[in-house]
N, CA, C and O atoms as CSV, one atom per row, in Angstrom:
chain,resi,resn,atom,element,x,y,z
A,1,MET,N,N,-114.906,-83.094,80.091
A,1,MET,CA,C,-113.786,-82.566,79.345
A,1,MET,C,C,-113.032,-83.719,78.699
A,1,MET,O,O,-112.733,-84.716,79.355
A,2,THR,N,N,-112.734,-83.585,77.444
A,2,THR,CA,C,-111.972,-84.599,76.730
A,2,THR,C,C,-110.483,-84.356,76.945
A,2,THR,O,O,-110.010,-83.222,76.881
A,3,HIS,N,N,-109.764,-85.427,77.198
A,3,HIS,CA,C,-108.318,-85.323,77.373
A,3,HIS,C,C,-107.701,-84.814,76.082
A,3,HIS,O,O,-108.090,-85.266,75.005
A,4,PRO,N,N,-106.742,-83.877,76.155
A,4,PRO,CA,C,-106.170,-83.302,74.935
A,4,PRO,C,C,-105.472,-84.317,74.032
A,4,PRO,O,O,-105.296,-84.065,72.840
A,5,LEU,N,N,-105.080,-85.440,74.580
A,5,LEU,CA,C,-104.399,-86.458,73.776
A,5,LEU,C,C,-105.310,-87.631,73.443
A,5,LEU,O,O,-104.847,-88.647,72.925
A,6,ALA,N,N,-106.596,-87.500,73.734
A,6,ALA,CA,C,-107.549,-88.580,73.462
A,6,ALA,C,C,-107.558,-88.906,71.979
A,6,ALA,O,O,-107.519,-88.016,71.130
A,7,GLY,N,N,-107.608,-90.174,71.687
A,7,GLY,CA,C,-107.681,-90.613,70.298
A,7,GLY,C,C,-106.338,-90.829,69.634
A,7,GLY,O,O,-106.275,-91.369,68.529
A,8,ILE,N,N,-105.263,-90.418,70.288
A,8,ILE,CA,C,-103.931,-90.623,69.720
A,8,ILE,C,C,-103.420,-91.968,70.219
A,8,ILE,O,O,-103.401,-92.220,71.424
A,9,ASP,N,N,-103.013,-92.817,69.309
A,9,ASP,CA,C,-102.544,-94.151,69.672
A,9,ASP,C,C,-101.021,-94.158,69.649
A,9,ASP,O,O,-100.409,-94.430,68.616
A,10,TYR,N,N,-100.419,-93.860,70.784
A,10,TYR,CA,C,-98.971,-93.833,70.867
A,10,TYR,C,C,-98.427,-95.253,70.935
A,10,TYR,O,O,-99.079,-96.135,71.495
A,11,PRO,N,N,-97.245,-95.488,70.375
A,11,PRO,CA,C,-96.654,-96.824,70.473
A,11,PRO,C,C,-96.327,-97.146,71.923
A,11,PRO,O,O,-95.964,-96.266,72.704
A,12,ARG,N,N,-96.457,-98.384,72.259
A,12,ARG,CA,C,-96.126,-98.836,73.606
A,12,ARG,C,C,-94.675,-99.301,73.571
A,12,ARG,O,O,-94.374,-100.409,73.128
A,13,GLN,N,N,-93.791,-98.445,74.041
A,13,GLN,CA,C,-92.369,-98.706,73.897
A,13,GLN,C,C,-91.883,-99.868,74.742
A,13,GLN,O,O,-90.865,-100.479,74.415
A,14,CYS,N,N,-92.582,-100.185,75.815
A,14,CYS,CA,C,-92.123,-101.270,76.678
A,14,CYS,C,C,-92.743,-102.613,76.302
A,14,CYS,O,O,-92.406,-103.639,76.893
A,15,ARG,N,N,-93.635,-102.611,75.335
A,15,ARG,CA,C,-94.323,-103.850,74.965
A,15,ARG,C,C,-93.511,-104.570,73.896
A,15,ARG,O,O,-93.129,-103.967,72.893
A,16,ASP,N,N,-93.249,-105.846,74.105
A,16,ASP,CA,C,-92.501,-106.614,73.108
A,16,ASP,C,C,-93.377,-107.700,72.487
A,16,ASP,O,O,-92.870,-108.740,72.066
A,17,TRP,N,N,-94.696,-107.462,72.429
A,17,TRP,CA,C,-95.638,-108.400,71.838
A,17,TRP,C,C,-96.702,-107.605,71.107
A,17,TRP,O,O,-96.914,-106.425,71.385
A,18,GLU,N,N,-97.363,-108.254,70.181
A,18,GLU,CA,C,-98.410,-107.595,69.402
A,18,GLU,C,C,-99.687,-107.456,70.229
A,18,GLU,O,O,-100.087,-108.372,70.946
A,19,GLU,N,N,-100.298,-106.313,70.111
A,19,GLU,CA,C,-101.562,-106.075,70.806
A,19,GLU,C,C,-102.656,-106.961,70.212
A,19,GLU,O,O,-102.721,-107.160,68.999
A,20,THR,N,N,-103.508,-107.485,71.080
A,20,THR,CA,C,-104.636,-108.322,70.662
A,20,THR,C,C,-105.930,-107.538,70.891
A,20,THR,O,O,-105.909,-106.507,71.563
A,21,PRO,N,N,-107.036,-108.001,70.354
A,21,PRO,CA,C,-108.307,-107.322,70.656
A,21,PRO,C,C,-108.569,-107.243,72.169
A,21,PRO,O,O,-109.097,-106.245,72.659
A,22,TYR,N,N,-108.201,-108.292,72.896
A,22,TYR,CA,C,-108.384,-108.298,74.352
A,22,TYR,C,C,-107.531,-107.223,75.016
A,22,TYR,O,O,-108.048,-106.442,75.816
A,23,THR,N,N,-106.231,-107.165,74.702
A,23,THR,CA,C,-105.375,-106.183,75.360
A,23,THR,C,C,-105.747,-104.763,74.948
A,23,THR,O,O,-105.611,-103.834,75.744
A,24,LYS,N,N,-106.214,-104.586,73.718
A,24,LYS,CA,C,-106.679,-103.262,73.275
A,24,LYS,C,C,-107.910,-102.846,74.077
A,24,LYS,O,O,-107.985,-101.712,74.551
A,25,ALA,N,N,-108.879,-103.755,74.232
A,25,ALA,CA,C,-110.093,-103.445,74.996
A,25,ALA,C,C,-109.756,-103.164,76.461
A,25,ALA,O,O,-110.302,-102.239,77.062
A,26,LEU,N,N,-108.864,-103.958,77.026
A,26,LEU,CA,C,-108.460,-103.759,78.414
A,26,LEU,C,C,-107.771,-102.409,78.574
A,26,LEU,O,O,-108.085,-101.653,79.493
A,27,GLY,N,N,-106.840,-102.110,77.687
A,27,GLY,CA,C,-106.142,-100.826,77.744
A,27,GLY,C,C,-107.083,-99.649,77.581
A,27,GLY,O,O,-106.979,-98.656,78.301
A,28,ASP,N,N,-108.001,-99.761,76.633
A,28,ASP,CA,C,-108.976,-98.683,76.424
A,28,ASP,C,C,-109.846,-98.480,77.663
A,28,ASP,O,O,-110.123,-97.346,78.054
A,29,ALA,N,N,-110.274,-99.578,78.276
A,29,ALA,CA,C,-111.109,-99.475,79.475
A,29,ALA,C,C,-110.326,-98.846,80.627
A,29,ALA,O,O,-110.861,-98.018,81.364
A,30,LEU,N,N,-109.069,-99.237,80.781
A,30,LEU,CA,C,-108.247,-98.655,81.845
A,30,LEU,C,C,-108.018,-97.167,81.606
A,30,LEU,O,O,-108.105,-96.368,82.539
A,31,GLU,N,N,-107.727,-96.792,80.367
A,31,GLU,CA,C,-107.534,-95.371,80.055
A,31,GLU,C,C,-108.799,-94.575,80.356
A,31,GLU,O,O,-108.724,-93.460,80.873
A,32,SER,N,N,-109.947,-95.138,80.037
A,32,SER,CA,C,-111.215,-94.465,80.321
A,32,SER,C,C,-111.404,-94.272,81.824
A,32,SER,O,O,-111.849,-93.214,82.269
A,33,LEU,N,N,-111.068,-95.287,82.594
A,33,LEU,CA,C,-111.183,-95.176,84.049
A,33,LEU,C,C,-110.229,-94.119,84.587
A,33,LEU,O,O,-110.615,-93.307,85.428
A,34,PHE,N,N,-108.991,-94.121,84.111
A,34,PHE,CA,C,-108.018,-93.131,84.573
A,34,PHE,C,C,-108.457,-91.723,84.188
A,34,PHE,O,O,-108.276,-90.783,84.962
A,35,ASP,N,N,-109.035,-91.573,82.993
A,35,ASP,CA,C,-109.549,-90.265,82.568
A,35,ASP,C,C,-110.641,-89.759,83.506
A,35,ASP,O,O,-110.831,-88.552,83.654
A,36,ARG,N,N,-111.355,-90.689,84.136
A,36,ARG,CA,C,-112.418,-90.319,85.079
A,36,ARG,C,C,-111.896,-90.270,86.516
A,36,ARG,O,O,-112.672,-90.240,87.471
A,37,SER,N,N,-110.576,-90.261,86.651
A,37,SER,CA,C,-109.892,-90.172,87.952
A,37,SER,C,C,-110.145,-91.373,88.850
A,37,SER,O,O,-110.142,-91.249,90.075
A,38,VAL,N,N,-110.364,-92.530,88.245
A,38,VAL,CA,C,-110.467,-93.775,89.014
A,38,VAL,C,C,-109.063,-94.359,89.064
A,38,VAL,O,O,-108.513,-94.763,88.040
A,39,HIS,N,N,-108.484,-94.403,90.267
A,39,HIS,CA,C,-107.113,-94.879,90.410
A,39,HIS,C,C,-106.959,-95.957,91.480
A,39,HIS,O,O,-105.909,-96.592,91.572
A,40,ASP,N,N,-107.996,-96.166,92.289
A,40,ASP,CA,C,-107.891,-97.161,93.351
A,40,ASP,C,C,-108.265,-98.539,92.807
A,40,ASP,O,O,-109.057,-98.657,91.873
A,41,LEU,N,N,-107.690,-99.563,93.399
A,41,LEU,CA,C,-107.871,-100.927,92.911
A,41,LEU,C,C,-109.343,-101.340,92.878
A,41,LEU,O,O,-109.803,-101.918,91.893
A,42,ASP,N,N,-110.071,-101.051,93.935
A,42,ASP,CA,C,-111.488,-101.433,93.959
A,42,ASP,C,C,-112.273,-100.725,92.859
A,42,ASP,O,O,-113.149,-101.326,92.236
A,43,GLY,N,N,-111.965,-99.458,92.617
A,43,GLY,CA,C,-112.642,-98.708,91.564
A,43,GLY,C,C,-112.313,-99.234,90.182
A,43,GLY,O,O,-113.180,-99.291,89.310
A,44,ILE,N,N,-111.058,-99.618,89.980
A,44,ILE,CA,C,-110.642,-100.171,88.686
A,44,ILE,C,C,-111.352,-101.496,88.434
A,44,ILE,O,O,-111.872,-101.730,87.343
A,45,VAL,N,N,-111.370,-102.354,89.437
A,45,VAL,CA,C,-112.031,-103.658,89.302
A,45,VAL,C,C,-113.514,-103.469,88.991
A,45,VAL,O,O,-114.048,-104.112,88.087
A,46,ALA,N,N,-114.173,-102.595,89.733
A,46,ALA,CA,C,-115.598,-102.341,89.494
A,46,ALA,C,C,-115.813,-101.763,88.103
A,46,ALA,O,O,-116.753,-102.149,87.408
A,47,GLY,N,N,-114.950,-100.843,87.694
A,47,GLY,CA,C,-115.087,-100.223,86.380
A,47,GLY,C,C,-114.893,-101.204,85.241
A,47,GLY,O,O,-115.605,-101.133,84.239
A,48,LEU,N,N,-113.943,-102.116,85.375
A,48,LEU,CA,C,-113.736,-103.123,84.333
A,48,LEU,C,C,-114.941,-104.048,84.238
A,48,LEU,O,O,-115.369,-104.410,83.142
A,49,ASN,N,N,-115.483,-104.428,85.385
A,49,ASN,CA,C,-116.677,-105.280,85.372
A,49,ASN,C,C,-117.858,-104.554,84.738
A,49,ASN,O,O,-118.614,-105.156,83.976
A,50,GLU,N,N,-118.024,-103.274,85.042
A,50,GLU,CA,C,-119.110,-102.487,84.451
A,50,GLU,C,C,-118.922,-102.314,82.949
A,50,GLU,O,O,-119.896,-102.281,82.197
A,51,ALA,N,N,-117.663,-102.202,82.509
A,51,ALA,CA,C,-117.367,-101.996,81.091
A,51,ALA,C,C,-117.546,-103.271,80.275
A,51,ALA,O,O,-117.630,-103.220,79.048
A,52,GLY,N,N,-117.605,-104.414,80.953
A,52,GLY,CA,C,-117.803,-105.673,80.243
A,52,GLY,C,C,-116.537,-106.283,79.682
A,52,GLY,O,O,-116.598,-107.221,78.888
A,53,VAL,N,N,-115.390,-105.761,80.086
A,53,VAL,CA,C,-114.116,-106.356,79.671
A,53,VAL,C,C,-113.803,-107.452,80.679
A,53,VAL,O,O,-113.555,-107.169,81.851
A,54,THR,N,N,-113.813,-108.690,80.231
A,54,THR,CA,C,-113.625,-109.804,81.160
A,54,THR,C,C,-112.176,-110.266,81.180
A,54,THR,O,O,-111.457,-110.104,80.194
A,55,PRO,N,N,-111.745,-110.841,82.302
A,55,PRO,CA,C,-110.404,-111.418,82.355
A,55,PRO,C,C,-110.329,-112.653,81.455
A,55,PRO,O,O,-111.360,-113.144,80.993
A,56,PRO,N,N,-109.136,-113.150,81.206
A,56,PRO,CA,C,-108.982,-114.284,80.290
A,56,PRO,C,C,-109.829,-115.510,80.638
A,56,PRO,O,O,-110.198,-116.275,79.746
A,57,ASP,N,N,-110.140,-115.707,81.917
A,57,ASP,CA,C,-110.945,-116.883,82.275
A,57,ASP,C,C,-112.435,-116.675,82.021
A,57,ASP,O,O,-113.235,-117.588,82.225
A,58,GLY,N,N,-112.811,-115.469,81.574
A,58,GLY,CA,C,-114.203,-115.187,81.246
A,58,GLY,C,C,-115.073,-114.826,82.430
A,58,GLY,O,O,-116.265,-114.564,82.269
A,59,GLY,N,N,-114.487,-114.809,83.626
A,59,GLY,CA,C,-115.264,-114.481,84.822
A,59,GLY,C,C,-115.351,-112.984,85.047
A,59,GLY,O,O,-115.298,-112.185,84.112
A,60,ARG,N,N,-115.486,-112.632,86.306
A,60,ARG,CA,C,-115.509,-111.219,86.681
A,60,ARG,C,C,-114.162,-110.855,87.294
A,60,ARG,O,O,-113.482,-111.694,87.884
A,61,TRP,N,N,-113.795,-109.595,87.142
A,61,TRP,CA,C,-112.553,-109.126,87.736
A,61,TRP,C,C,-112.675,-109.091,89.252
A,61,TRP,O,O,-113.721,-108.747,89.804
A,62,THR,N,N,-111.584,-109.455,89.910
A,62,THR,CA,C,-111.411,-109.259,91.348
A,62,THR,C,C,-110.069,-108.560,91.508
A,62,THR,O,O,-109.309,-108.449,90.546
A,63,ALA,N,N,-109.776,-108.092,92.703
A,63,ALA,CA,C,-108.471,-107.480,92.940
A,63,ALA,C,C,-107.359,-108.470,92.592
A,63,ALA,O,O,-106.343,-108.094,92.007
A,64,GLU,N,N,-107.559,-109.720,92.953
A,64,GLU,CA,C,-106.532,-110.737,92.716
A,64,GLU,C,C,-106.344,-111.020,91.226
A,64,GLU,O,O,-105.213,-111.112,90.749
A,65,THR,N,N,-107.455,-111.158,90.489
A,65,THR,CA,C,-107.304,-111.457,89.058
A,65,THR,C,C,-106.719,-110.268,88.311
A,65,THR,O,O,-105.949,-110.450,87.368
A,66,PHE,N,N,-107.074,-109.048,88.721
A,66,PHE,CA,C,-106.511,-107.867,88.067
A,66,PHE,C,C,-105.005,-107.792,88.311
A,66,PHE,O,O,-104.235,-107.579,87.373
A,67,GLN,N,N,-104.583,-107.963,89.554
A,67,GLN,CA,C,-103.156,-107.899,89.862
A,67,GLN,C,C,-102.383,-109.005,89.148
A,67,GLN,O,O,-101.280,-108.770,88.653
A,68,ALA,N,N,-102.944,-110.191,89.092
A,68,ALA,CA,C,-102.284,-111.294,88.391
A,68,ALA,C,C,-102.175,-111.005,86.896
A,68,ALA,O,O,-101.151,-111.300,86.279
A,69,GLU,N,N,-103.228,-110.427,86.313
A,69,GLU,CA,C,-103.204,-110.131,84.880
A,69,GLU,C,C,-102.208,-109.026,84.567
A,69,GLU,O,O,-101.520,-109.094,83.549
A,70,MET,N,N,-102.114,-108.016,85.412
A,70,MET,CA,C,-101.125,-106.954,85.191
A,70,MET,C,C,-99.711,-107.525,85.283
A,70,MET,O,O,-98.833,-107.135,84.513
A,71,ALA,N,N,-99.489,-108.439,86.214
A,71,ALA,CA,C,-98.179,-109.083,86.323
A,71,ALA,C,C,-97.900,-109.928,85.085
A,71,ALA,O,O,-96.782,-109.925,84.570
A,72,ARG,N,N,-98.906,-110.647,84.610
A,72,ARG,CA,C,-98.733,-111.493,83.424
A,72,ARG,C,C,-98.416,-110.650,82.190
A,72,ARG,O,O,-97.578,-111.026,81.370
A,73,LEU,N,N,-99.086,-109.519,82.067
A,73,LEU,CA,C,-98.868,-108.655,80.906
A,73,LEU,C,C,-97.612,-107.798,81.042
A,73,LEU,O,O,-97.199,-107.131,80.094
A,74,GLY,N,N,-97.013,-107.823,82.224
A,74,GLY,CA,C,-95.788,-107.058,82.415
A,74,GLY,C,C,-96.021,-105.584,82.651
A,74,GLY,O,O,-95.148,-104.757,82.388
A,75,ALA,N,N,-97.207,-105.254,83.151
A,75,ALA,CA,C,-97.532,-103.837,83.377
A,75,ALA,C,C,-96.880,-103.333,84.647
A,75,ALA,O,O,-97.039,-102.165,85.002
């Protein structure tokens, strides 16, 4: 089932910086995971690694790198 709001790009009211290709890809991957009811940290980390969206250091996501990146981005 497709989410009824899929494809709509709402403004991010809490963001005070311009979106980059990296943050767009990360956001899209996270939205896809949430749409599939993946909400636990281990599932998110595994899903990001499977999606091929890498953290800024180019490695693989871990719980620690994901939490640090969310803190850095202000999520």
